[in-house]
N, CA, C and O atoms as a Tripos MOL2 file, in Angstrom:
@<TRIPOS>MOLECULE
protein
  284   283    71     0     0
PROTEIN
NO_CHARGES

@<TRIPOS>ATOM
      1 N         100.9250  105.5530   72.3440 N.3       1 MET1
      2 CA         99.8820  104.5830   72.0590 C.3       1 MET1
      3 C          98.7110  105.3050   71.3880 C.2       1 MET1
      4 O          98.2540  106.3320   71.8890 O.2       1 MET1
      5 N          98.2330  104.7930   70.2860 N.am      2 PRO2
      6 CA         97.1290  105.4440   69.5770 C.3       2 PRO2
      7 C          95.8720  105.6310   70.4330 C.2       2 PRO2
      8 O          95.1760  106.6390   70.3090 O.2       2 PRO2
      9 N          95.5890  104.6660   71.2890 N.am      3 VAL3
     10 CA         94.3780  104.7660   72.0950 C.3       3 VAL3
     11 C          94.4420  105.9470   73.0760 C.2       3 VAL3
     12 O          93.4040  106.4490   73.5090 O.2       3 VAL3
     13 N          95.6350  106.3820   73.4210 N.am      4 LEU4
     14 CA         95.7990  107.4870   74.3630 C.3       4 LEU4
     15 C          96.0430  108.8310   73.6850 C.2       4 LEU4
     16 O          96.3060  109.8250   74.3620 O.2       4 LEU4
     17 N          95.9620  108.8740   72.3720 N.am      5 ALA5
     18 CA         96.2760  110.0980   71.6320 C.3       5 ALA5
     19 C          95.4340  111.2790   72.0800 C.2       5 ALA5
     20 O          95.9280  112.4060   72.1150 O.2       5 ALA5
     21 N          94.1830  111.0480   72.4200 N.am      6 GLU6
     22 CA         93.3120  112.1400   72.8380 C.3       6 GLU6
     23 C          93.4350  112.4480   74.3310 C.2       6 GLU6
     24 O          92.7160  113.3050   74.8460 O.2       6 GLU6
     25 N          94.3270  111.7670   75.0210 N.am      7 TRP7
     26 CA         94.4650  111.9200   76.4690 C.3       7 TRP7
     27 C          95.8220  112.5050   76.8610 C.2       7 TRP7
     28 O          96.3210  112.2340   77.9530 O.2       7 TRP7
     29 N          96.4090  113.2880   75.9940 N.am      8 GLU8
     30 CA         97.7240  113.8640   76.3010 C.3       8 GLU8
     31 C          97.6900  114.7440   77.5400 C.2       8 GLU8
     32 O          98.7170  114.9230   78.1940 O.2       8 GLU8
     33 N          96.5360  115.2930   77.8730 N.am      9 ASP9
     34 CA         96.4050  116.1570   79.0350 C.3       9 ASP9
     35 C          95.8920  115.4050   80.2680 C.2       9 ASP9
     36 O          95.3370  116.0170   81.1810 O.2       9 ASP9
     37 N          96.0750  114.0880   80.2940 N.am     10 LEU10
     38 CA         95.5520  113.2730   81.3850 C.3      10 LEU10
     39 C          96.0940  113.7190   82.7450 C.2      10 LEU10
     40 O          95.3350  113.7840   83.7120 O.2      10 LEU10
     41 N          97.3610  114.0200   82.8370 N.am     11 ALA11
     42 CA         97.9480  114.4520   84.1170 C.3      11 ALA11
     43 C          97.2710  115.7230   84.6220 C.2      11 ALA11
     44 O          97.0000  115.8500   85.8160 O.2      11 ALA11
     45 N          97.0010  116.6540   83.7280 N.am     12 GLU12
     46 CA         96.3360  117.8990   84.1270 C.3      12 GLU12
     47 C          94.8930  117.6290   84.5600 C.2      12 GLU12
     48 O          94.4110  118.2230   85.5250 O.2      12 GLU12
     49 N          94.2140  116.7460   83.8560 N.am     13 ARG13
     50 CA         92.8380  116.3900   84.2330 C.3      13 ARG13
     51 C          92.8050  115.7620   85.6210 C.2      13 ARG13
     52 O          91.9520  116.0990   86.4420 O.2      13 ARG13
     53 N          93.7380  114.8470   85.8790 N.am     14 GLU14
     54 CA         93.7950  114.1980   87.1820 C.3      14 GLU14
     55 C          94.0940  115.2060   88.2810 C.2      14 GLU14
     56 O          93.4700  115.1730   89.3410 O.2      14 GLU14
     57 N          95.0310  116.0860   88.0390 N.am     15 GLU15
     58 CA         95.3800  117.1010   89.0290 C.3      15 GLU15
     59 C          94.1820  117.9990   89.3250 C.2      15 GLU15
     60 O          93.9290  118.3500   90.4770 O.2      15 GLU15
     61 N          93.4590  118.3640   88.2880 N.am     16 ARG16
     62 CA         92.3190  119.2630   88.4350 C.3      16 ARG16
     63 C          91.2330  118.6690   89.3290 C.2      16 ARG16
     64 O          90.5810  119.4000   90.0750 O.2      16 ARG16
     65 N          91.0330  117.3700   89.2660 N.am     17 VAL17
     66 CA         89.9930  116.7380   90.0860 C.3      17 VAL17
     67 C          90.5470  116.0960   91.3620 C.2      17 VAL17
     68 O          89.8000  115.4700   92.1140 O.2      17 VAL17
     69 N          91.8410  116.2470   91.6070 N.am     18 GLY18
     70 CA         92.4260  115.7850   92.8620 C.3      18 GLY18
     71 C          92.8410  114.3300   92.8830 C.2      18 GLY18
     72 O          92.9150  113.7300   93.9560 O.2      18 GLY18
     73 N          93.1140  113.7460   91.7300 N.am     19 ILE19
     74 CA         93.6000  112.3690   91.6690 C.3      19 ILE19
     75 C          95.1200  112.3890   91.6580 C.2      19 ILE19
     76 O          95.7350  113.1030   90.8650 O.2      19 ILE19
     77 N          95.7160  111.6090   92.5350 N.am     20 HIS20
     78 CA         97.1730  111.5560   92.6530 C.3      20 HIS20
     79 C          97.6800  110.1730   92.2560 C.2      20 HIS20
     80 O          96.9200  109.2050   92.2910 O.2      20 HIS20
     81 N          98.9510  110.0670   91.8800 N.am     21 PRO21
     82 CA         99.5010  108.7440   91.5360 C.3      21 PRO21
     83 C          99.2520  107.7480   92.6680 C.2      21 PRO21
     84 O          99.5080  108.0410   93.8360 O.2      21 PRO21
     85 N          98.7570  106.5880   92.3100 N.am     22 GLY22
     86 CA         98.4650  105.5500   93.2910 C.3      22 GLY22
     87 C          97.0490  105.5730   93.8240 C.2      22 GLY22
     88 O          96.6320  104.6260   94.4910 O.2      22 GLY22
     89 N          96.2950  106.6300   93.5500 N.am     23 ASP23
     90 CA         94.9060  106.6780   94.0040 C.3      23 ASP23
     91 C          94.0800  105.6610   93.2300 C.2      23 ASP23
     92 O          94.2080  105.5570   92.0110 O.2      23 ASP23
     93 N          93.2330  104.9100   93.9290 N.am     24 PRO24
     94 CA         92.3910  103.9440   93.2210 C.3      24 PRO24
     95 C          91.2450  104.6480   92.4950 C.2      24 PRO24
     96 O          90.7110  105.6480   92.9760 O.2      24 PRO24
     97 N          90.8860  104.1240   91.3580 N.am     25 ILE25
     98 CA         89.7560  104.6070   90.5800 C.3      25 ILE25
     99 C          88.8820  103.3990   90.2920 C.2      25 ILE25
    100 O          89.3650  102.3930   89.7720 O.2      25 ILE25
    101 N          87.6140  103.4880   90.6220 N.am     26 LEU26
    102 CA         86.7120  102.3650   90.3950 C.3      26 LEU26
    103 C          85.9490  102.5720   89.0870 C.2      26 LEU26
    104 O          85.4620  103.6630   88.7920 O.2      26 LEU26
    105 N          85.8650  101.4960   88.3220 N.am     27 LEU27
    106 CA         85.1240  101.5050   87.0690 C.3      27 LEU27
    107 C          83.9080  100.6060   87.2020 C.2      27 LEU27
    108 O          83.9490   99.5850   87.8890 O.2      27 LEU27
    109 N          82.8350  100.9900   86.5470 N.am     28 SER28
    110 CA         81.6620  100.1290   86.4840 C.3      28 SER28
    111 C          81.9580   98.9980   85.4990 C.2      28 SER28
    112 O          82.9250   99.0760   84.7420 O.2      28 SER28
    113 N          81.1340   97.9480   85.5050 N.am     29 PRO29
    114 CA         81.3680   96.8500   84.5500 C.3      29 PRO29
    115 C          81.3440   97.2880   83.0870 C.2      29 PRO29
    116 O          81.8680   96.5860   82.2220 O.2      29 PRO29
    117 N          80.7400   98.4400   82.8060 N.am     30 ASP30
    118 CA         80.7560   98.9360   81.4310 C.3      30 ASP30
    119 C          81.8930   99.9360   81.2140 C.2      30 ASP30
    120 O          81.8810  100.7010   80.2500 O.2      30 ASP30
    121 N          82.8710   99.9220   82.1170 N.am     31 TYR31
    122 CA         84.1340  100.6610   82.0040 C.3      31 TYR31
    123 C          83.9920  102.1860   82.1120 C.2      31 TYR31
    124 O          84.8200  102.9220   81.5770 O.2      31 TYR31
    125 N          82.9650  102.6520   82.7880 N.am     32 ARG32
    126 CA         82.8530  104.0850   83.0600 C.3      32 ARG32
    127 C          83.3680  104.3410   84.4690 C.2      32 ARG32
    128 O          83.1860  103.5140   85.3630 O.2      32 ARG32
    129 N          84.0080  105.4810   84.6650 N.am     33 VAL33
    130 CA         84.5030  105.8400   85.9930 C.3      33 VAL33
    131 C          83.3180  106.1270   86.8970 C.2      33 VAL33
    132 O          82.4260  106.8990   86.5450 O.2      33 VAL33
    133 N          83.3170  105.4990   88.0650 N.am     34 ASP34
    134 CA         82.2990  105.7750   89.0650 C.3      34 ASP34
    135 C          82.7640  107.0020   89.8420 C.2      34 ASP34
    136 O          83.6240  106.9040   90.7170 O.2      34 ASP34
    137 N          82.1950  108.1440   89.5190 N.am     35 GLN35
    138 CA         82.6720  109.4050   90.0710 C.3      35 GLN35
    139 C          82.4600  109.5070   91.5690 C.2      35 GLN35
    140 O          83.3240  110.0290   92.2720 O.2      35 GLN35
    141 N          81.3430  109.0280   92.0730 N.am     36 VAL36
    142 CA         81.0670  109.1420   93.5070 C.3      36 VAL36
    143 C          82.0380  108.3110   94.3200 C.2      36 VAL36
    144 O          82.6490  108.8140   95.2630 O.2      36 VAL36
    145 N          82.1870  107.0460   93.9670 N.am     37 SER37
    146 CA         83.1010  106.2050   94.7480 C.3      37 SER37
    147 C          84.5470  106.6360   94.5550 C.2      37 SER37
    148 O          85.3330  106.5700   95.5000 O.2      37 SER37
    149 N          84.9150  107.0720   93.3680 N.am     38 SER38
    150 CA         86.2820  107.5450   93.1510 C.3      38 SER38
    151 C          86.5660  108.8020   93.9700 C.2      38 SER38
    152 O          87.6640  108.9590   94.5040 O.2      38 SER38
    153 N          85.5930  109.6860   94.0720 N.am     39 ARG39
    154 CA         85.7600  110.8890   94.8930 C.3      39 ARG39
    155 C          85.9540  110.4880   96.3540 C.2      39 ARG39
    156 O          86.8060  111.0520   97.0410 O.2      39 ARG39
    157 N          85.1780  109.5250   96.8300 N.am     40 TYR40
    158 CA         85.3350  109.0420   98.2000 C.3      40 TYR40
    159 C          86.7390  108.4850   98.4170 C.2      40 TYR40
    160 O          87.3740  108.7750   99.4300 O.2      40 TYR40
    161 N          87.2210  107.6920   97.4740 N.am     41 LEU41
    162 CA         88.5240  107.0530   97.6300 C.3      41 LEU41
    163 C          89.6690  108.0630   97.5870 C.2      41 LEU41
    164 O          90.7390  107.8020   98.1380 O.2      41 LEU41
    165 N          89.4640  109.1960   96.9500 N.am     42 CYS42
    166 CA         90.5370  110.1850   96.7950 C.3      42 CYS42
    167 C          90.4610  111.3440   97.7920 C.2      42 CYS42
    168 O          91.4650  112.0220   98.0130 O.2      42 CYS42
    169 N          89.3060  111.5840   98.3940 N.am     43 ARG43
    170 CA         89.1520  112.8040   99.1810 C.3      43 ARG43
    171 C          88.6750  112.6010  100.6070 C.2      43 ARG43
    172 O          88.6220  113.5750  101.3580 O.2      43 ARG43
    173 N          88.3330  111.4200  101.0150 N.am     44 SER44
    174 CA         87.8410  111.1990  102.3720 C.3      44 SER44
    175 C          88.9890  110.7330  103.2630 C.2      44 SER44
    176 O          90.1550  110.7870  102.8720 O.2      44 SER44
    177 N          88.6490  110.2820  104.4460 N.am     45 SER45
    178 CA         89.6700  109.7320  105.3410 C.3      45 SER45
    179 C          90.3360  108.5130  104.7150 C.2      45 SER45
    180 O          91.4500  108.1470  105.0920 O.2      45 SER45
    181 N          89.6580  107.8860  103.7620 N.am     46 PHE46
    182 CA         90.2460  106.7570  103.0360 C.3      46 PHE46
    183 C          91.5530  107.1660  102.3690 C.2      46 PHE46
    184 O          92.4920  106.3720  102.3110 O.2      46 PHE46
    185 N          91.6230  108.3800  101.8720 N.am     47 ALA47
    186 CA         92.8070  108.8630  101.1500 C.3      47 ALA47
    187 C          94.0400  108.9230  102.0520 C.2      47 ALA47
    188 O          95.1640  108.9310  101.5520 O.2      47 ALA47
    189 N          93.8490  108.9650  103.3670 N.am     48 ARG48
    190 CA         94.9920  109.0680  104.2870 C.3      48 ARG48
    191 C          95.4840  107.7100  104.7870 C.2      48 ARG48
    192 O          96.4210  107.6430  105.5840 O.2      48 ARG48
    193 N          94.8570  106.6360  104.3240 N.am     49 LEU49
    194 CA         95.3020  105.3040  104.7340 C.3      49 LEU49
    195 C          96.6150  104.9450  104.0480 C.2      49 LEU49
    196 O          96.9910  105.5540  103.0460 O.2      49 LEU49
    197 N          97.2970  103.9660  104.5910 N.am     50 ALA50
    198 CA         98.5260  103.4770  103.9720 C.3      50 ALA50
    199 C          98.2080  102.9000  102.5970 C.2      50 ALA50
    200 O          97.1130  102.3850  102.3740 O.2      50 ALA50
    201 N          99.1510  102.9860  101.6890 N.am     51 GLN51
    202 CA         98.9440  102.5600  100.3050 C.3      51 GLN51
    203 C          98.4690  101.1060  100.2270 C.2      51 GLN51
    204 O          97.5340  100.8090   99.4840 O.2      51 GLN51
    205 N          99.0880  100.2100  100.9690 N.am     52 GLU52
    206 CA         98.6960   98.7980  100.9350 C.3      52 GLU52
    207 C          97.2860   98.5990  101.4920 C.2      52 GLU52
    208 O          96.5300   97.7720  100.9830 O.2      52 GLU52
    209 N          96.9340   99.3440  102.5210 N.am     53 THR53
    210 CA         95.5780   99.2630  103.0810 C.3      53 THR53
    211 C          94.5600   99.7220  102.0570 C.2      53 THR53
    212 O          93.5150   99.0920  101.8930 O.2      53 THR53
    213 N          94.8550  100.8190  101.3640 N.am     54 LYS54
    214 CA         93.9470  101.3030  100.3230 C.3      54 LYS54
    215 C          93.7740  100.2490   99.2330 C.2      54 LYS54
    216 O          92.6600  100.0230   98.7590 O.2      54 LYS54
    217 N          94.8550   99.6120   98.8390 N.am     55 ARG55
    218 CA         94.7750   98.5890   97.7950 C.3      55 ARG55
    219 C          93.9010   97.4270   98.2540 C.2      55 ARG55
    220 O          93.0500   96.9550   97.5010 O.2      55 ARG55
    221 N          94.1070   96.9630   99.4850 N.am     56 ASN56
    222 CA         93.3210   95.8430  100.0040 C.3      56 ASN56
    223 C          91.8410   96.2020  100.1160 C.2      56 ASN56
    224 O          90.9830   95.4100   99.7250 O.2      56 ASN56
    225 N          91.5360   97.3810  100.6430 N.am     57 TYR57
    226 CA         90.1410   97.8020  100.7650 C.3      57 TYR57
    227 C          89.4970   97.9470   99.3920 C.2      57 TYR57
    228 O          88.3390   97.5730   99.2010 O.2      57 TYR57
    229 N          90.2430   98.4860   98.4430 N.am     58 THR58
    230 CA         89.6970   98.6930   97.1070 C.3      58 THR58
    231 C          89.3590   97.3600   96.4550 C.2      58 THR58
    232 O          88.3410   97.2470   95.7730 O.2      58 THR58
    233 N          90.1950   96.3570   96.6530 N.am     59 ASP59
    234 CA         89.8790   95.0180   96.1370 C.3      59 ASP59
    235 C          88.5530   94.5300   96.7050 C.2      59 ASP59
    236 O          87.7240   93.9880   95.9730 O.2      59 ASP59
    237 N          88.3490   94.7200   98.0100 N.am     60 ASP60
    238 CA         87.0960   94.3060   98.6450 C.3      60 ASP60
    239 C          85.9120   95.0960   98.1050 C.2      60 ASP60
    240 O          84.8550   94.5290   97.8280 O.2      60 ASP60
    241 N          86.0900   96.4050   97.9570 N.am     61 TYR61
    242 CA         85.0140   97.2390   97.3910 C.3      61 TYR61
    243 C          84.6350   96.7610   95.9950 C.2      61 TYR61
    244 O          83.4530   96.7080   95.6570 O.2      61 TYR61
    245 N          85.6230   96.4160   95.1880 N.am     62 CYS62
    246 CA         85.3480   95.9580   93.8260 C.3      62 CYS62
    247 C          84.4970   94.6900   93.8340 C.2      62 CYS62
    248 O          83.5370   94.5780   93.0710 O.2      62 CYS62
    249 N          84.8440   93.7520   94.6840 N.am     63 LEU63
    250 CA         84.0460   92.5250   94.7810 C.3      63 LEU63
    251 C          82.6160   92.8330   95.1960 C.2      63 LEU63
    252 O          81.6670   92.2970   94.6250 O.2      63 LEU63
    253 N          82.4650   93.6960   96.1880 N.am     64 PHE64
    254 CA         81.1440   94.0460   96.6900 C.3      64 PHE64
    255 C          80.3230   94.7850   95.6210 C.2      64 PHE64
    256 O          79.1550   94.4610   95.4000 O.2      64 PHE64
    257 N          80.9310   95.7650   94.9680 N.am     65 PHE65
    258 CA         80.2060   96.5310   93.9590 C.3      65 PHE65
    259 C          79.8810   95.6740   92.7300 C.2      65 PHE65
    260 O          78.8310   95.8610   92.1150 O.2      65 PHE65
    261 N          80.7560   94.7480   92.3700 N.am     66 ASP66
    262 CA         80.4390   93.8110   91.2780 C.3      66 ASP66
    263 C          79.2090   92.9710   91.6470 C.2      66 ASP66
    264 O          78.3360   92.7250   90.8140 O.2      66 ASP66
    265 N          79.1600   92.5430   92.9030 N.am     67 PHE67
    266 CA         77.9960   91.8000   93.3650 C.3      67 PHE67
    267 C          76.7360   92.6610   93.2460 C.2      67 PHE67
    268 O          75.7250   92.2080   92.7100 O.2      67 PHE67
    269 N          76.7910   93.8780   93.7340 N.am     68 LEU68
    270 CA         75.6260   94.7560   93.6630 C.3      68 LEU68
    271 C          75.2030   95.0430   92.2270 C.2      68 LEU68
    272 O          74.0120   95.1260   91.9290 O.2      68 LEU68
    273 N          76.1780   95.1910   91.3440 N.am     69 TRP69
    274 CA         75.8800   95.4640   89.9380 C.3      69 TRP69
    275 C          75.0660   94.3120   89.3400 C.2      69 TRP69
    276 O          74.1910   94.5310   88.5020 O.2      69 TRP69
    277 N          75.3610   93.0900   89.7760 N.am     70 GLY70
    278 CA         74.6950   91.9260   89.2230 C.3      70 GLY70
    279 C          73.3500   91.5890   89.8480 C.2      70 GLY70
    280 O          72.6290   90.7310   89.3390 O.2      70 GLY70
    281 N          73.0030   92.2550   90.9460 N.am     71 VAL71
    282 CA         71.7430   91.9530   91.6460 C.3      71 VAL71
    283 C          70.5610   92.5290   90.9050 C.2      71 VAL71
    284 O          69.4220   92.3750   91.3440 O.2      71 VAL71
@<TRIPOS>BOND
     1     1     2 1
     2     2     3 1
     3     3     4 2
     4     3     5 am
     5     5     6 1
     6     6     7 1
     7     7     8 2
     8     7     9 am
     9     9    10 1
    10    10    11 1
    11    11    12 2
    12    11    13 am
    13    13    14 1
    14    14    15 1
    15    15    16 2
    16    15    17 am
    17    17    18 1
    18    18    19 1
    19    19    20 2
    20    19    21 am
    21    21    22 1
    22    22    23 1
    23    23    24 2
    24    23    25 am
    25    25    26 1
    26    26    27 1
    27    27    28 2
    28    27    29 am
    29    29    30 1
    30    30    31 1
    31    31    32 2
    32    31    33 am
    33    33    34 1
    34    34    35 1
    35    35    36 2
    36    35    37 am
    37    37    38 1
    38    38    39 1
    39    39    40 2
    40    39    41 am
    41    41    42 1
    42    42    43 1
    43    43    44 2
    44    43    45 am
    45    45    46 1
    46    46    47 1
    47    47    48 2
    48    47    49 am
    49    49    50 1
    50    50    51 1
    51    51    52 2
    52    51    53 am
    53    53    54 1
    54    54    55 1
    55    55    56 2
    56    55    57 am
    57    57    58 1
    58    58    59 1
    59    59    60 2
    60    59    61 am
    61    61    62 1
    62    62    63 1
    63    63    64 2
    64    63    65 am
    65    65    66 1
    66    66    67 1
    67    67    68 2
    68    67    69 am
    69    69    70 1
    70    70    71 1
    71    71    72 2
    72    71    73 am
    73    73    74 1
    74    74    75 1
    75    75    76 2
    76    75    77 am
    77    77    78 1
    78    78    79 1
    79    79    80 2
    80    79    81 am
    81    81    82 1
    82    82    83 1
    83    83    84 2
    84    83    85 am
    85    85    86 1
    86    86    87 1
    87    87    88 2
    88    87    89 am
    89    89    90 1
    90    90    91 1
    91    91    92 2
    92    91    93 am
    93    93    94 1
    94    94    95 1
    95    95    96 2
    96    95    97 am
    97    97    98 1
    98    98    99 1
    99    99   100 2
   100    99   101 am
   101   101   102 1
   102   102   103 1
   103   103   104 2
   104   103   105 am
   105   105   106 1
   106   106   107 1
   107   107   108 2
   108   107   109 am
   109   109   110 1
   110   110   111 1
   111   111   112 2
   112   111   113 am
   113   113   114 1
   114   114   115 1
   115   115   116 2
   116   115   117 am
   117   117   118 1
   118   118   119 1
   119   119   120 2
   120   119   121 am
   121   121   122 1
   122   122   123 1
   123   123   124 2
   124   123   125 am
   125   125   126 1
   126   126   127 1
   127   127   128 2
   128   127   129 am
   129   129   130 1
   130   130   131 1
   131   131   132 2
   132   131   133 am
   133   133   134 1
   134   134   135 1
   135   135   136 2
   136   135   137 am
   137   137   138 1
   138   138   139 1
   139   139   140 2
   140   139   141 am
   141   141   142 1
   142   142   143 1
   143   143   144 2
   144   143   145 am
   145   145   146 1
   146   146   147 1
   147   147   148 2
   148   147   149 am
   149   149   150 1
   150   150   151 1
   151   151   152 2
   152   151   153 am
   153   153   154 1
   154   154   155 1
   155   155   156 2
   156   155   157 am
   157   157   158 1
   158   158   159 1
   159   159   160 2
   160   159   161 am
   161   161   162 1
   162   162   163 1
   163   163   164 2
   164   163   165 am
   165   165   166 1
   166   166   167 1
   167   167   168 2
   168   167   169 am
   169   169   170 1
   170   170   171 1
   171   171   172 2
   172   171   173 am
   173   173   174 1
   174   174   175 1
   175   175   176 2
   176   175   177 am
   177   177   178 1
   178   178   179 1
   179   179   180 2
   180   179   181 am
   181   181   182 1
   182   182   183 1
   183   183   184 2
   184   183   185 am
   185   185   186 1
   186   186   187 1
   187   187   188 2
   188   187   189 am
   189   189   190 1
   190   190   191 1
   191   191   192 2
   192   191   193 am
   193   193   194 1
   194   194   195 1
   195   195   196 2
   196   195   197 am
   197   197   198 1
   198   198   199 1
   199   199   200 2
   200   199   201 am
   201   201   202 1
   202   202   203 1
   203   203   204 2
   204   203   205 am
   205   205   206 1
   206   206   207 1
   207   207   208 2
   208   207   209 am
   209   209   210 1
   210   210   211 1
   211   211   212 2
   212   211   213 am
   213   213   214 1
   214   214   215 1
   215   215   216 2
   216   215   217 am
   217   217   218 1
   218   218   219 1
   219   219   220 2
   220   219   221 am
   221   221   222 1
   222   222   223 1
   223   223   224 2
   224   223   225 am
   225   225   226 1
   226   226   227 1
   227   227   228 2
   228   227   229 am
   229   229   230 1
   230   230   231 1
   231   231   232 2
   232   231   233 am
   233   233   234 1
   234   234   235 1
   235   235   236 2
   236   235   237 am
   237   237   238 1
   238   238   239 1
   239   239   240 2
   240   239   241 am
   241   241   242 1
   242   242   243 1
   243   243   244 2
   244   243   245 am
   245   245   246 1
   246   246   247 1
   247   247   248 2
   248   247   249 am
   249   249   250 1
   250   250   251 1
   251   251   252 2
   252   251   253 am
   253   253   254 1
   254   254   255 1
   255   255   256 2
   256   255   257 am
   257   257   258 1
   258   258   259 1
   259   259   260 2
   260   259   261 am
   261   261   262 1
   262   262   263 1
   263   263   264 2
   264   263   265 am
   265   265   266 1
   266   266   267 1
   267   267   268 2
   268   267   269 am
   269   269   270 1
   270   270   271 1
   271   271   272 2
   272   271   273 am
   273   273   274 1
   274   274   275 1
   275   275   276 2
   276   275   277 am
   277   277   278 1
   278   278   279 1
   279   279   280 2
   280   279   281 am
   281   281   282 1
   282   282   283 1
   283   283   284 2
@<TRIPOS>SUBSTRUCTURE
     1 MET1         2 RESIDUE 1 A MET
     2 PRO2         6 RESIDUE 1 A PRO
     3 VAL3        10 RESIDUE 1 A VAL
     4 LEU4        14 RESIDUE 1 A LEU
     5 ALA5        18 RESIDUE 1 A ALA
     6 GLU6        22 RESIDUE 1 A GLU
     7 TRP7        26 RESIDUE 1 A TRP
     8 GLU8        30 RESIDUE 1 A GLU
     9 ASP9        34 RESIDUE 1 A ASP
    10 LEU10       38 RESIDUE 1 A LEU
    11 ALA11       42 RESIDUE 1 A ALA
    12 GLU12       46 RESIDUE 1 A GLU
    13 ARG13       50 RESIDUE 1 A ARG
    14 GLU14       54 RESIDUE 1 A GLU
    15 GLU15       58 RESIDUE 1 A GLU
    16 ARG16       62 RESIDUE 1 A ARG
    17 VAL17       66 RESIDUE 1 A VAL
    18 GLY18       70 RESIDUE 1 A GLY
    19 ILE19       74 RESIDUE 1 A ILE
    20 HIS20       78 RESIDUE 1 A HIS
    21 PRO21       82 RESIDUE 1 A PRO
    22 GLY22       86 RESIDUE 1 A GLY
    23 ASP23       90 RESIDUE 1 A ASP
    24 PRO24       94 RESIDUE 1 A PRO
    25 ILE25       98 RESIDUE 1 A ILE
    26 LEU26      102 RESIDUE 1 A LEU
    27 LEU27      106 RESIDUE 1 A LEU
    28 SER28      110 RESIDUE 1 A SER
    29 PRO29      114 RESIDUE 1 A PRO
    30 ASP30      118 RESIDUE 1 A ASP
    31 TYR31      122 RESIDUE 1 A TYR
    32 ARG32      126 RESIDUE 1 A ARG
    33 VAL33      130 RESIDUE 1 A VAL
    34 ASP34      134 RESIDUE 1 A ASP
    35 GLN35      138 RESIDUE 1 A GLN
    36 VAL36      142 RESIDUE 1 A VAL
    37 SER37      146 RESIDUE 1 A SER
    38 SER38      150 RESIDUE 1 A SER
    39 ARG39      154 RESIDUE 1 A ARG
    40 TYR40      158 RESIDUE 1 A TYR
    41 LEU41      162 RESIDUE 1 A LEU
    42 CYS42      166 RESIDUE 1 A CYS
    43 ARG43      170 RESIDUE 1 A ARG
    44 SER44      174 RESIDUE 1 A SER
    45 SER45      178 RESIDUE 1 A SER
    46 PHE46      182 RESIDUE 1 A PHE
    47 ALA47      186 RESIDUE 1 A ALA
    48 ARG48      190 RESIDUE 1 A ARG
    49 LEU49      194 RESIDUE 1 A LEU
    50 ALA50      198 RESIDUE 1 A ALA
    51 GLN51      202 RESIDUE 1 A GLN
    52 GLU52      206 RESIDUE 1 A GLU
    53 THR53      210 RESIDUE 1 A THR
    54 LYS54      214 RESIDUE 1 A LYS
    55 ARG55      218 RESIDUE 1 A ARG
    56 ASN56      222 RESIDUE 1 A ASN
    57 TYR57      226 RESIDUE 1 A TYR
    58 THR58      230 RESIDUE 1 A THR
    59 ASP59      234 RESIDUE 1 A ASP
    60 ASP60      238 RESIDUE 1 A ASP
    61 TYR61      242 RESIDUE 1 A TYR
    62 CYS62      246 RESIDUE 1 A CYS
    63 LEU63      250 RESIDUE 1 A LEU
    64 PHE64      254 RESIDUE 1 A PHE
    65 PHE65      258 RESIDUE 1 A PHE
    66 ASP66      262 RESIDUE 1 A ASP
    67 PHE67      266 RESIDUE 1 A PHE
    68 LEU68      270 RESIDUE 1 A LEU
    69 TRP69      274 RESIDUE 1 A TRP
    70 GLY70      278 RESIDUE 1 A GLY
    71 VAL71      282 RESIDUE 1 A VAL
């Protein structure tokens, strides 16, 4: 895909910062990665939750953070 041409090393970048397949990544409404919340989701006790639990919690976090963004 042309849009990913500059991201051929994406797997190495993810590994370097500790992102694993299935880890949630939160984006701001302007499509930037929220580094603080993403670090929490990948490295705290949250990271040890079951995959479905992480997905459900992340959906809730997204709704809450979207609300805060609009306040």
